[in-house]
C-alpha positions as CSV (number, residue, x, y, z in Angstrom):
1,Y,0.0,0.0,0.0
2,Y,1.4,3.4,-1.0
3,N,0.3,6.7,0.5
4,L,1.1,9.5,-1.9
5,R,1.0,12.7,0.2
6,Q,2.8,15.4,-1.9
7,I,4.4,16.0,-5.3
8,V,6.9,18.8,-5.9
9,I,7.7,19.7,-9.5
10,S,10.9,21.8,-9.9
11,D,13.7,22.5,-12.3
12,Q,16.0,20.7,-9.8
13,G,14.0,17.5,-10.2
14,N,10.6,16.2,-9.3
15,R,10.0,14.7,-5.9
16,A,7.2,12.8,-4.3
17,V,6.4,12.0,-0.6
18,I,5.3,8.4,-0.4
19,N,4.7,6.6,2.9
20,G,6.6,9.5,4.6
21,Y,9.7,9.2,2.3
22,V,10.9,11.9,-0.1
23,L,11.7,10.2,-3.4
24,K,12.9,11.1,-6.8
25,E,12.7,9.3,-10.1
26,G,14.9,6.2,-10.0
27,D,14.6,5.7,-6.2
28,H,13.1,2.5,-4.7
29,I,10.4,2.0,-2.0
30,N,9.2,-1.4,-0.9
31,K,10.9,-3.1,-3.9
32,S,9.2,-0.7,-6.3
33,K,11.1,1.7,-8.5
34,V,9.8,5.3,-9.0
35,I,9.7,5.6,-12.8
36,K,8.0,8.9,-13.3
37,I,6.7,11.8,-11.1
38,E,4.1,14.0,-12.7
39,E,1.9,16.8,-11.5
40,N,-0.7,14.6,-9.8
41,K,0.5,11.0,-10.1
42,V,3.5,8.8,-9.7
43,T,4.3,5.7,-11.9
44,L,6.0,2.8,-10.1
45,S,7.4,-0.5,-11.4
46,K,7.7,-3.7,-9.5
47,A,8.6,-7.1,-10.9
48,G,8.1,-5.9,-14.5
49,K,4.6,-4.5,-13.8
50,T,3.8,-0.8,-13.6
51,S,1.2,0.9,-11.4
52,V,0.1,4.5,-11.0
53,I,-0.7,6.2,-7.7
54,R,-2.5,9.5,-7.6
55,L,-3.0,12.2,-5.1
56,S,-6.3,11.5,-3.4
57,Y,-7.3,15.2,-3.5
58,E,-6.8,18.2,-5.6
59,V,-4.1,20.5,-4.3
60,N,-3.2,24.0,-5.3
61,K,0.1,24.3,-7.1
62,V,3.0,25.4,-4.9
63,R,5.1,28.0,-6.6
64,Q,8.8,28.5,-5.9
65,A,10.0,32.0,-5.1
66,R,12.4,33.4,-7.6
């Protein structure tokens, strides 16, 4: 079971908070690899099968100060 809490999209690389861990594309969690992090979903791969987890609610975009 994966609990996707937050997604941050930035020029320095996208990040997702899953089960309390901050992850980037290529990282692993519970033997699953983070394949792609998008605005409202994360694609994972485990044992050759892909799955998509989505944010369970709509969130406002967080903007980075420049």
